[in-house]
PDB file of N, H, CA, C and O in Angstrom:
ATOM      1  N   MET A   1       0.837  -1.174   0.000  1.00  0.00           N
ATOM      2  CA  MET A   1       0.000   0.000   0.000  1.00  0.00           C
ATOM      3  C   MET A   1       0.888   1.246   0.000  1.00  0.00           C
ATOM      4  O   MET A   1       1.900   1.304   0.699  1.00  0.00           O
ATOM      5  N   ALA A   2       0.500   2.211  -0.774  1.00  0.00           N
ATOM      6  H   ALA A   2      -0.322   2.164  -1.342  1.00  0.00           H
ATOM      7  CA  ALA A   2       1.257   3.462  -0.870  1.00  0.00           C
ATOM      8  C   ALA A   2       1.120   4.262   0.420  1.00  0.00           C
ATOM      9  O   ALA A   2       0.116   4.164   1.125  1.00  0.00           O
ATOM     10  N   ASN A   3       2.140   5.049   0.711  1.00  0.00           N
ATOM     11  H   ASN A   3       2.955   5.129   0.137  1.00  0.00           H
ATOM     12  CA  ASN A   3       2.050   5.951   1.859  1.00  0.00           C
ATOM     13  C   ASN A   3       0.965   6.974   1.598  1.00  0.00           C
ATOM     14  O   ASN A   3       0.762   7.408   0.464  1.00  0.00           O
ATOM     15  N   LYS A   4       0.274   7.353   2.650  1.00  0.00           N
ATOM     16  H   LYS A   4       0.439   7.001   3.572  1.00  0.00           H
ATOM     17  CA  LYS A   4      -0.808   8.331   2.507  1.00  0.00           C
ATOM     18  C   LYS A   4      -0.514   9.548   3.355  1.00  0.00           C
ATOM     19  O   LYS A   4       0.049   9.440   4.444  1.00  0.00           O
ATOM     20  N   LYS A   5      -0.892  10.690   2.855  1.00  0.00           N
ATOM     21  H   LYS A   5      -1.349  10.778   1.970  1.00  0.00           H
ATOM     22  CA  LYS A   5      -0.714  11.968   3.534  1.00  0.00           C
ATOM     23  C   LYS A   5      -2.067  12.423   4.059  1.00  0.00           C
ATOM     24  O   LYS A   5      -3.061  12.388   3.333  1.00  0.00           O
ATOM     25  N   SER A   6      -2.109  12.841   5.293  1.00  0.00           N
ATOM     26  H   SER A   6      -1.301  12.869   5.883  1.00  0.00           H
ATOM     27  CA  SER A   6      -3.341  13.351   5.901  1.00  0.00           C
ATOM     28  C   SER A   6      -3.386  14.864   5.788  1.00  0.00           C
ATOM     29  O   SER A   6      -2.354  15.532   5.857  1.00  0.00           O
ATOM     30  N   PHE A   7      -4.599  15.407   5.613  1.00  0.00           N
ATOM     31  H   PHE A   7      -5.437  14.865   5.557  1.00  0.00           H
ATOM     32  CA  PHE A   7      -4.780  16.856   5.603  1.00  0.00           C
ATOM     33  C   PHE A   7      -6.240  17.167   5.945  1.00  0.00           C
ATOM     34  O   PHE A   7      -7.113  16.305   5.848  1.00  0.00           O
ATOM     35  N   VAL A   8      -6.476  18.387   6.336  1.00  0.00           N
ATOM     36  H   VAL A   8      -5.767  19.087   6.414  1.00  0.00           H
ATOM     37  CA  VAL A   8      -7.825  18.827   6.689  1.00  0.00           C
ATOM     38  C   VAL A   8      -8.504  19.375   5.442  1.00  0.00           C
ATOM     39  O   VAL A   8      -7.888  20.100   4.660  1.00  0.00           O
ATOM     40  N   LEU A   9      -9.761  19.029   5.260  1.00  0.00           N
ATOM     41  H   LEU A   9     -10.261  18.440   5.895  1.00  0.00           H
ATOM     42  CA  LEU A   9     -10.538  19.529   4.135  1.00  0.00           C
ATOM     43  C   LEU A   9     -11.812  20.169   4.677  1.00  0.00           C
ATOM     44  O   LEU A   9     -12.605  19.521   5.361  1.00  0.00           O
ATOM     45  N   ARG A  10     -11.991  21.412   4.371  1.00  0.00           N
ATOM     46  H   ARG A  10     -11.347  21.938   3.816  1.00  0.00           H
ATOM     47  CA  ARG A  10     -13.228  22.099   4.735  1.00  0.00           C
ATOM     48  C   ARG A  10     -14.140  22.069   3.516  1.00  0.00           C
ATOM     49  O   ARG A  10     -13.734  22.425   2.409  1.00  0.00           O
ATOM     50  N   ILE A  11     -15.377  21.639   3.736  1.00  0.00           N
ATOM     51  H   ILE A  11     -15.707  21.349   4.634  1.00  0.00           H
ATOM     52  CA  ILE A  11     -16.290  21.459   2.611  1.00  0.00           C
ATOM     53  C   ILE A  11     -17.693  21.902   3.028  1.00  0.00           C
ATOM     54  O   ILE A  11     -18.092  21.739   4.181  1.00  0.00           O
ATOM     55  N   ASP A  12     -18.416  22.453   2.093  1.00  0.00           N
ATOM     56  H   ASP A  12     -18.092  22.585   1.156  1.00  0.00           H
ATOM     57  CA  ASP A  12     -19.787  22.889   2.319  1.00  0.00           C
ATOM     58  C   ASP A  12     -20.635  21.713   2.802  1.00  0.00           C
ATOM     59  O   ASP A  12     -20.491  20.595   2.309  1.00  0.00           O
ATOM     60  N   GLU A  13     -21.508  21.964   3.757  1.00  0.00           N
ATOM     61  H   GLU A  13     -21.626  22.873   4.158  1.00  0.00           H
ATOM     62  CA  GLU A  13     -22.317  20.902   4.356  1.00  0.00           C
ATOM     63  C   GLU A  13     -23.190  20.179   3.325  1.00  0.00           C
ATOM     64  O   GLU A  13     -23.303  18.954   3.366  1.00  0.00           O
ATOM     65  N   ASP A  14     -23.801  20.916   2.413  1.00  0.00           N
ATOM     66  H   ASP A  14     -23.709  21.912   2.380  1.00  0.00           H
ATOM     67  CA  ASP A  14     -24.647  20.286   1.387  1.00  0.00           C
ATOM     68  C   ASP A  14     -23.823  19.423   0.438  1.00  0.00           C
ATOM     69  O   ASP A  14     -24.260  18.346   0.032  1.00  0.00           O
ATOM     70  N   VAL A  15     -22.637  19.898   0.088  1.00  0.00           N
ATOM     71  H   VAL A  15     -22.282  20.772   0.418  1.00  0.00           H
ATOM     72  CA  VAL A  15     -21.744  19.111  -0.772  1.00  0.00           C
ATOM     73  C   VAL A  15     -21.338  17.835  -0.041  1.00  0.00           C
ATOM     74  O   VAL A  15     -21.304  16.758  -0.636  1.00  0.00           O
ATOM     75  N   TYR A  16     -21.028  17.959   1.255  1.00  0.00           N
ATOM     76  H   TYR A  16     -21.056  18.833   1.739  1.00  0.00           H
ATOM     77  CA  TYR A  16     -20.636  16.780   2.032  1.00  0.00           C
ATOM     78  C   TYR A  16     -21.771  15.755   2.080  1.00  0.00           C
ATOM     79  O   TYR A  16     -21.536  14.559   1.913  1.00  0.00           O
ATOM     80  N   LYS A  17     -22.982  16.216   2.305  1.00  0.00           N
ATOM     81  H   LYS A  17     -23.173  17.189   2.441  1.00  0.00           H
ATOM     82  CA  LYS A  17     -24.135  15.298   2.366  1.00  0.00           C
ATOM     83  C   LYS A  17     -24.319  14.564   1.042  1.00  0.00           C
ATOM     84  O   LYS A  17     -24.589  13.363   1.030  1.00  0.00           O
ATOM     85  N   ALA A  18     -24.175  15.285  -0.081  1.00  0.00           N
ATOM     86  H   ALA A  18     -23.955  16.261  -0.071  1.00  0.00           H
ATOM     87  CA  ALA A  18     -24.297  14.650  -1.392  1.00  0.00           C
ATOM     88  C   ALA A  18     -23.163  13.642  -1.607  1.00  0.00           C
ATOM     89  O   ALA A  18     -23.385  12.554  -2.138  1.00  0.00           O
ATOM     90  N   LEU A  19     -21.964  14.008  -1.195  1.00  0.00           N
ATOM     91  H   LEU A  19     -21.784  14.891  -0.763  1.00  0.00           H
ATOM     92  CA  LEU A  19     -20.810  13.119  -1.314  1.00  0.00           C
ATOM     93  C   LEU A  19     -20.988  11.880  -0.444  1.00  0.00           C
ATOM     94  O   LEU A  19     -20.659  10.771  -0.863  1.00  0.00           O
ATOM     95  N   GLU A  20     -21.504  12.068   0.754  1.00  0.00           N
ATOM     96  H   GLU A  20     -21.771  12.969   1.095  1.00  0.00           H
ATOM     97  CA  GLU A  20     -21.749  10.957   1.677  1.00  0.00           C
ATOM     98  C   GLU A  20     -22.760   9.964   1.080  1.00  0.00           C
ATOM     99  O   GLU A  20     -22.577   8.750   1.175  1.00  0.00           O
ATOM    100  N   LYS A  21     -23.813  10.488   0.472  1.00  0.00           N
ATOM    101  H   LYS A  21     -23.961  11.474   0.394  1.00  0.00           H
ATOM    102  CA  LYS A  21     -24.827   9.626  -0.163  1.00  0.00           C
ATOM    103  C   LYS A  21     -24.223   8.867  -1.333  1.00  0.00           C
ATOM    104  O   LYS A  21     -24.454   7.667  -1.483  1.00  0.00           O
ATOM    105  N   TRP A  22     -23.444   9.567  -2.169  1.00  0.00           N
ATOM    106  H   TRP A  22     -23.256  10.541  -2.047  1.00  0.00           H
ATOM    107  CA  TRP A  22     -22.804   8.939  -3.318  1.00  0.00           C
ATOM    108  C   TRP A  22     -21.849   7.840  -2.858  1.00  0.00           C
ATOM    109  O   TRP A  22     -21.826   6.749  -3.428  1.00  0.00           O
ATOM    110  N   ALA A  23     -21.064   8.133  -1.828  1.00  0.00           N
ATOM    111  H   ALA A  23     -21.082   9.019  -1.365  1.00  0.00           H
ATOM    112  CA  ALA A  23     -20.127   7.143  -1.297  1.00  0.00           C
ATOM    113  C   ALA A  23     -20.886   5.906  -0.804  1.00  0.00           C
ATOM    114  O   ALA A  23     -20.479   4.776  -1.072  1.00  0.00           O
ATOM    115  N   SER A  24     -21.967   6.123  -0.099  1.00  0.00           N
ATOM    116  H   SER A  24     -22.297   7.041   0.118  1.00  0.00           H
ATOM    117  CA  SER A  24     -22.772   5.018   0.400  1.00  0.00           C
ATOM    118  C   SER A  24     -23.330   4.183  -0.753  1.00  0.00           C
ATOM    119  O   SER A  24     -23.328   2.953  -0.688  1.00  0.00           O
ATOM    120  N   ASP A  25     -23.802   4.843  -1.796  1.00  0.00           N
ATOM    121  H   ASP A  25     -23.804   5.842  -1.848  1.00  0.00           H
ATOM    122  CA  ASP A  25     -24.332   4.140  -2.968  1.00  0.00           C
ATOM    123  C   ASP A  25     -23.261   3.271  -3.631  1.00  0.00           C
ATOM    124  O   ASP A  25     -23.570   2.219  -4.190  1.00  0.00           O
ATOM    125  N   ASP A  26     -22.004   3.711  -3.567  1.00  0.00           N
ATOM    126  H   ASP A  26     -21.753   4.566  -3.113  1.00  0.00           H
ATOM    127  CA  ASP A  26     -20.881   2.980  -4.171  1.00  0.00           C
ATOM    128  C   ASP A  26     -20.163   2.081  -3.167  1.00  0.00           C
ATOM    129  O   ASP A  26     -19.107   1.529  -3.477  1.00  0.00           O
ATOM    130  N   PHE A  27     -20.727   1.929  -1.962  1.00  0.00           N
ATOM    131  H   PHE A  27     -21.585   2.377  -1.711  1.00  0.00           H
ATOM    132  CA  PHE A  27     -20.146   1.101  -0.901  1.00  0.00           C
ATOM    133  C   PHE A  27     -18.728   1.534  -0.547  1.00  0.00           C
ATOM    134  O   PHE A  27     -17.844   0.702  -0.347  1.00  0.00           O
ATOM    135  N   ARG A  28     -18.525   2.844  -0.471  1.00  0.00           N
ATOM    136  H   ARG A  28     -19.243   3.520  -0.633  1.00  0.00           H
ATOM    137  CA  ARG A  28     -17.238   3.417  -0.079  1.00  0.00           C
ATOM    138  C   ARG A  28     -17.448   4.326   1.117  1.00  0.00           C
ATOM    139  O   ARG A  28     -18.565   4.759   1.400  1.00  0.00           O
ATOM    140  N   SER A  29     -16.346   4.610   1.821  1.00  0.00           N
ATOM    141  H   SER A  29     -15.439   4.259   1.590  1.00  0.00           H
ATOM    142  CA  SER A  29     -16.369   5.653   2.845  1.00  0.00           C
ATOM    143  C   SER A  29     -16.306   6.998   2.124  1.00  0.00           C
ATOM    144  O   SER A  29     -15.974   7.055   0.940  1.00  0.00           O
ATOM    145  N   VAL A  30     -16.620   8.057   2.825  1.00  0.00           N
ATOM    146  H   VAL A  30     -16.890   8.010   3.786  1.00  0.00           H
ATOM    147  CA  VAL A  30     -16.502   9.389   2.231  1.00  0.00           C
ATOM    148  C   VAL A  30     -15.049   9.630   1.838  1.00  0.00           C
ATOM    149  O   VAL A  30     -14.776  10.143   0.752  1.00  0.00           O
ATOM    150  N   ASN A  31     -14.119   9.265   2.709  1.00  0.00           N
ATOM    151  H   ASN A  31     -14.340   8.848   3.591  1.00  0.00           H
ATOM    152  CA  ASN A  31     -12.703   9.425   2.403  1.00  0.00           C
ATOM    153  C   ASN A  31     -12.325   8.637   1.142  1.00  0.00           C
ATOM    154  O   ASN A  31     -11.618   9.147   0.273  1.00  0.00           O
ATOM    155  N   GLY A  32     -12.800   7.398   1.052  1.00  0.00           N
ATOM    156  H   GLY A  32     -13.375   6.984   1.758  1.00  0.00           H
ATOM    157  CA  GLY A  32     -12.524   6.577  -0.124  1.00  0.00           C
ATOM    158  C   GLY A  32     -13.110   7.178  -1.391  1.00  0.00           C
ATOM    159  O   GLY A  32     -12.499   7.113  -2.457  1.00  0.00           O
ATOM    160  N   GLN A  33     -14.288   7.759  -1.272  1.00  0.00           N
ATOM    161  H   GLN A  33     -14.785   7.812  -0.406  1.00  0.00           H
ATOM    162  CA  GLN A  33     -14.933   8.390  -2.428  1.00  0.00           C
ATOM    163  C   GLN A  33     -14.141   9.604  -2.897  1.00  0.00           C
ATOM    164  O   GLN A  33     -13.962   9.809  -4.097  1.00  0.00           O
ATOM    165  N   ILE A  34     -13.669  10.404  -1.949  1.00  0.00           N
ATOM    166  H   ILE A  34     -13.815  10.236  -0.974  1.00  0.00           H
ATOM    167  CA  ILE A  34     -12.869  11.581  -2.298  1.00  0.00           C
ATOM    168  C   ILE A  34     -11.577  11.142  -2.981  1.00  0.00           C
ATOM    169  O   ILE A  34     -11.186  11.722  -3.994  1.00  0.00           O
ATOM    170  N   GLU A  35     -10.908  10.120  -2.433  1.00  0.00           N
ATOM    171  H   GLU A  35     -11.226   9.649  -1.610  1.00  0.00           H
ATOM    172  CA  GLU A  35      -9.674   9.608  -3.047  1.00  0.00           C
ATOM    173  C   GLU A  35      -9.941   9.111  -4.468  1.00  0.00           C
ATOM    174  O   GLU A  35      -9.163   9.382  -5.383  1.00  0.00           O
ATOM    175  N   TRP A  36     -11.040   8.385  -4.644  1.00  0.00           N
ATOM    176  H   TRP A  36     -11.671   8.164  -3.901  1.00  0.00           H
ATOM    177  CA  TRP A  36     -11.383   7.840  -5.951  1.00  0.00           C
ATOM    178  C   TRP A  36     -11.656   8.964  -6.957  1.00  0.00           C
ATOM    179  O   TRP A  36     -11.187   8.914  -8.094  1.00  0.00           O
ATOM    180  N   LEU A  37     -12.415   9.971  -6.529  1.00  0.00           N
ATOM    181  H   LEU A  37     -12.796  10.010  -5.605  1.00  0.00           H
ATOM    182  CA  LEU A  37     -12.735  11.094  -7.412  1.00  0.00           C
ATOM    183  C   LEU A  37     -11.481  11.865  -7.827  1.00  0.00           C
ATOM    184  O   LEU A  37     -11.308  12.207  -8.997  1.00  0.00           O
ATOM    185  N   ILE A  38     -10.622  12.129  -6.863  1.00  0.00           N
ATOM    186  H   ILE A  38     -10.763  11.852  -5.913  1.00  0.00           H
ATOM    187  CA  ILE A  38      -9.389  12.858  -7.173  1.00  0.00           C
ATOM    188  C   ILE A  38      -8.510  12.044  -8.110  1.00  0.00           C
ATOM    189  O   ILE A  38      -7.988  12.578  -9.088  1.00  0.00           O
ATOM    190  N   SER A  39      -8.339  10.761  -7.824  1.00  0.00           N
ATOM    191  H   SER A  39      -8.763  10.327  -7.029  1.00  0.00           H
ATOM    192  CA  SER A  39      -7.519   9.896  -8.696  1.00  0.00           C
ATOM    193  C   SER A  39      -8.088   9.829 -10.104  1.00  0.00           C
ATOM    194  O   SER A  39      -7.345   9.912 -11.082  1.00  0.00           O
ATOM    195  N   LEU A  40      -9.396   9.680 -10.209  1.00  0.00           N
ATOM    196  H   LEU A  40     -10.000   9.612  -9.415  1.00  0.00           H
ATOM    197  CA  LEU A  40     -10.049   9.606 -11.514  1.00  0.00           C
ATOM    198  C   LEU A  40      -9.796  10.871 -12.326  1.00  0.00           C
ATOM    199  O   LEU A  40      -9.456  10.801 -13.507  1.00  0.00           O
ATOM    200  N   GLN A  41      -9.963  12.020 -11.693  1.00  0.00           N
ATOM    201  H   GLN A  41     -10.239  12.077 -10.734  1.00  0.00           H
ATOM    202  CA  GLN A  41      -9.774  13.278 -12.409  1.00  0.00           C
ATOM    203  C   GLN A  41      -8.309  13.527 -12.757  1.00  0.00           C
ATOM    204  O   GLN A  41      -8.014  14.078 -13.818  1.00  0.00           O
ATOM    205  N   LEU A  42      -7.397  13.133 -11.885  1.00  0.00           N
ATOM    206  H   LEU A  42      -7.638  12.686 -11.024  1.00  0.00           H
ATOM    207  CA  LEU A  42      -5.968  13.264 -12.209  1.00  0.00           C
ATOM    208  C   LEU A  42      -5.603  12.402 -13.407  1.00  0.00           C
ATOM    209  O   LEU A  42      -4.841  12.827 -14.275  1.00  0.00           O
ATOM    210  N   LYS A  43      -6.148  11.190 -13.451  1.00  0.00           N
ATOM    211  H   LYS A  43      -6.767  10.845 -12.746  1.00  0.00           H
ATOM    212  CA  LYS A  43      -5.884  10.300 -14.594  1.00  0.00           C
ATOM    213  C   LYS A  43      -6.513  10.854 -15.869  1.00  0.00           C
ATOM    214  O   LYS A  43      -5.882  10.844 -16.925  1.00  0.00           O
ATOM    215  N   ASN A  44      -7.748  11.334 -15.779  1.00  0.00           N
ATOM    216  H   ASN A  44      -8.261  11.343 -14.920  1.00  0.00           H
ATOM    217  CA  ASN A  44      -8.424  11.906 -16.952  1.00  0.00           C
ATOM    218  C   ASN A  44      -7.685  13.122 -17.495  1.00  0.00           C
ATOM    219  O   ASN A  44      -7.706  13.377 -18.699  1.00  0.00           O
ATOM    220  N   ALA A  45      -7.033  13.871 -16.613  1.00  0.00           N
ATOM    221  H   ALA A  45      -7.016  13.664 -15.635  1.00  0.00           H
ATOM    222  CA  ALA A  45      -6.281  15.062 -17.020  1.00  0.00           C
ATOM    223  C   ALA A  45      -4.859  14.713 -17.459  1.00  0.00           C
ATOM    224  O   ALA A  45      -4.098  15.594 -17.860  1.00  0.00           O
ATOM    225  N   GLY A  46      -4.497  13.421 -17.382  1.00  0.00           N
ATOM    226  H   GLY A  46      -5.114  12.706 -17.056  1.00  0.00           H
ATOM    227  CA  GLY A  46      -3.164  12.996 -17.782  1.00  0.00           C
ATOM    228  C   GLY A  46      -2.087  13.366 -16.773  1.00  0.00           C
ATOM    229  O   GLY A  46      -0.912  13.452 -17.130  1.00  0.00           O
ATOM    230  N   ARG A  47      -2.460  13.583 -15.544  1.00  0.00           N
ATOM    231  H   ARG A  47      -3.415  13.514 -15.253  1.00  0.00           H
ATOM    232  CA  ARG A  47      -1.501  13.990 -14.515  1.00  0.00           C
ATOM    233  C   ARG A  47      -1.123  12.847 -13.583  1.00  0.00           C
ATOM    234  O   ARG A  47      -0.301  13.031 -12.685  1.00  0.00           O
ATOM    235  N   LEU A  48      -1.708  11.674 -13.780  1.00  0.00           N
ATOM    236  H   LEU A  48      -2.376  11.525 -14.509  1.00  0.00           H
ATOM    237  CA  LEU A  48      -1.410  10.501 -12.962  1.00  0.00           C
ATOM    238  C   LEU A  48      -1.537   9.272 -13.836  1.00  0.00           C
ATOM    239  O   LEU A  48      -2.498   9.138 -14.593  1.00  0.00           O
ATOM    240  N   LYS A  49      -0.562   8.367 -13.732  1.00  0.00           N
ATOM    241  H   LYS A  49       0.219   8.476 -13.117  1.00  0.00           H
ATOM    242  CA  LYS A  49      -0.618   7.143 -14.521  1.00  0.00           C
ATOM    243  C   LYS A  49      -1.826   6.314 -14.111  1.00  0.00           C
ATOM    244  O   LYS A  49      -2.152   6.228 -12.927  1.00  0.00           O
ATOM    245  N   ALA A  50      -2.476   5.715 -15.070  1.00  0.00           N
ATOM    246  H   ALA A  50      -2.211   5.785 -16.032  1.00  0.00           H
ATOM    247  CA  ALA A  50      -3.637   4.867 -14.813  1.00  0.00           C
ATOM    248  C   ALA A  50      -3.183   3.418 -14.691  1.00  0.00           C
ATOM    249  O   ALA A  50      -3.567   2.572 -15.499  1.00  0.00           O
ATOM    250  N   ASP A  51      -2.361   3.132 -13.675  1.00  0.00           N
ATOM    251  H   ASP A  51      -2.049   3.820 -13.019  1.00  0.00           H
ATOM    252  CA  ASP A  51      -1.781   1.800 -13.552  1.00  0.00           C
ATOM    253  C   ASP A  51      -2.353   0.986 -12.402  1.00  0.00           C
ATOM    254  O   ASP A  51      -1.859  -0.104 -12.114  1.00  0.00           O
ATOM    255  N   ARG A  52      -3.393   1.503 -11.735  1.00  0.00           N
ATOM    256  H   ARG A  52      -3.794   2.388 -11.970  1.00  0.00           H
ATOM    257  CA  ARG A  52      -3.980   0.719 -10.656  1.00  0.00           C
ATOM    258  C   ARG A  52      -5.486   0.716 -10.793  1.00  0.00           C
ATOM    259  O   ARG A  52      -6.063   1.629 -11.383  1.00  0.00           O
ATOM    260  N   ASP A  53      -6.127  -0.308 -10.251  1.00  0.00           N
ATOM    261  H   ASP A  53      -5.659  -1.050  -9.772  1.00  0.00           H
ATOM    262  CA  ASP A  53      -7.584  -0.419 -10.318  1.00  0.00           C
ATOM    263  C   ASP A  53      -8.199   0.516  -9.291  1.00  0.00           C
ATOM    264  O   ASP A  53      -7.942   0.377  -8.095  1.00  0.00           O
ATOM    265  N   ASP A  54      -8.999   1.454  -9.737  1.00  0.00           N
ATOM    266  H   ASP A  54      -9.208   1.567 -10.709  1.00  0.00           H
ATOM    267  CA  ASP A  54      -9.632   2.408  -8.824  1.00  0.00           C
ATOM    268  C   ASP A  54     -11.148   2.402  -8.970  1.00  0.00           C
ATOM    269  O   ASP A  54     -11.812   3.351  -8.551  1.00  0.00           O
ATOM    270  N   GLY A  55     -11.700   1.351  -9.554  1.00  0.00           N
ATOM    271  H   GLY A  55     -11.161   0.580  -9.894  1.00  0.00           H
ATOM    272  CA  GLY A  55     -13.141   1.298  -9.723  1.00  0.00           C
ATOM    273  C   GLY A  55     -13.607   1.724 -11.095  1.00  0.00           C
ATOM    274  O   GLY A  55     -14.813   1.788 -11.335  1.00  0.00           O
ATOM    275  N   ASN A  56     -12.687   2.020 -12.013  1.00  0.00           N
ATOM    276  H   ASN A  56     -11.708   1.968 -11.819  1.00  0.00           H
ATOM    277  CA  ASN A  56     -13.093   2.432 -13.361  1.00  0.00           C
ATOM    278  C   ASN A  56     -13.850   1.329 -14.081  1.00  0.00           C
ATOM    279  O   ASN A  56     -14.728   1.610 -14.897  1.00  0.00           O
ATOM    280  N   ALA A  57     -13.521   0.083 -13.791  1.00  0.00           N
ATOM    281  H   ALA A  57     -12.807  -0.145 -13.128  1.00  0.00           H
ATOM    282  CA  ALA A  57     -14.216  -1.016 -14.451  1.00  0.00           C
ATOM    283  C   ALA A  57     -15.711  -0.967 -14.124  1.00  0.00           C
ATOM    284  O   ALA A  57     -16.547  -1.324 -14.954  1.00  0.00           O
ATOM    285  N   LYS A  58     -16.035  -0.526 -12.921  1.00  0.00           N
ATOM    286  H   LYS A  58     -15.356  -0.236 -12.246  1.00  0.00           H
ATOM    287  CA  LYS A  58     -17.429  -0.409 -12.512  1.00  0.00           C
ATOM    288  C   LYS A  58     -18.154   0.626 -13.371  1.00  0.00           C
ATOM    289  O   LYS A  58     -19.364   0.527 -13.576  1.00  0.00           O
ATOM    290  N   LEU A  59     -17.420   1.614 -13.872  1.00  0.00           N
ATOM    291  H   LEU A  59     -16.438   1.695 -13.705  1.00  0.00           H
ATOM    292  CA  LEU A  59     -18.018   2.664 -14.693  1.00  0.00           C
ATOM    293  C   LEU A  59     -17.961   2.333 -16.181  1.00  0.00           C
ATOM    294  O   LEU A  59     -18.405   3.119 -17.018  1.00  0.00           O
ATOM    295  N   GLY A  60     -17.412   1.161 -16.502  1.00  0.00           N
ATOM    296  H   GLY A  60     -17.052   0.523 -15.822  1.00  0.00           H
ATOM    297  CA  GLY A  60     -17.291   0.792 -17.905  1.00  0.00           C
ATOM    298  C   GLY A  60     -16.132   1.453 -18.607  1.00  0.00           C
ATOM    299  O   GLY A  60     -16.075   1.458 -19.836  1.00  0.00           O
ATOM    300  N   LYS A  61     -15.202   2.015 -17.848  1.00  0.00           N
ATOM    301  H   LYS A  61     -15.249   2.011 -16.849  1.00  0.00           H
ATOM    302  CA  LYS A  61     -14.038   2.664 -18.441  1.00  0.00           C
ATOM    303  C   LYS A  61     -12.868   1.695 -18.402  1.00  0.00           C
ATOM    304  O   LYS A  61     -12.779   0.841 -17.520  1.00  0.00           O
ATOM    305  N   THR A  62     -11.998   1.836 -19.344  1.00  0.00           N
ATOM    306  H   THR A  62     -12.070   2.530 -20.061  1.00  0.00           H
ATOM    307  CA  THR A  62     -10.819   1.002 -19.387  1.00  0.00           C
ATOM    308  C   THR A  62      -9.600   1.784 -18.960  1.00  0.00           C
ATOM    309  O   THR A  62      -9.570   3.013 -19.023  1.00  0.00           O
ATOM    310  N   LYS A  63      -8.600   1.053 -18.527  1.00  0.00           N
ATOM    311  H   LYS A  63      -8.624   0.054 -18.476  1.00  0.00           H
ATOM    312  CA  LYS A  63      -7.352   1.689 -18.138  1.00  0.00           C
ATOM    313  C   LYS A  63      -6.604   2.136 -19.380  1.00  0.00           C
ATOM    314  O   LYS A  63      -6.697   1.500 -20.430  1.00  0.00           O
ATOM    315  N   LYS A  64      -5.856   3.235 -19.261  1.00  0.00           N
ATOM    316  H   LYS A  64      -5.780   3.751 -18.408  1.00  0.00           H
ATOM    317  CA  LYS A  64      -5.061   3.746 -20.381  1.00  0.00           C
ATOM    318  C   LYS A  64      -3.724   3.086 -20.389  1.00  0.00           C
ATOM    319  O   LYS A  64      -2.898   3.376 -21.255  1.00  0.00           O
TER     320      LYS A  64
END
């Protein structure tokens, strides 16, 4: 497992509630959902190698 860095994130309450619901629907923790979203967007922007499984198969996307 890769080393992880902790940090504080301040987020709007309504955004958090929507994120919490989405995470629950995907059987993830809120933290896991945030990590997945950030990784997905970094890969889509070409800023992170798409070399690990992050749930893209669930979305019908293939690895690059």
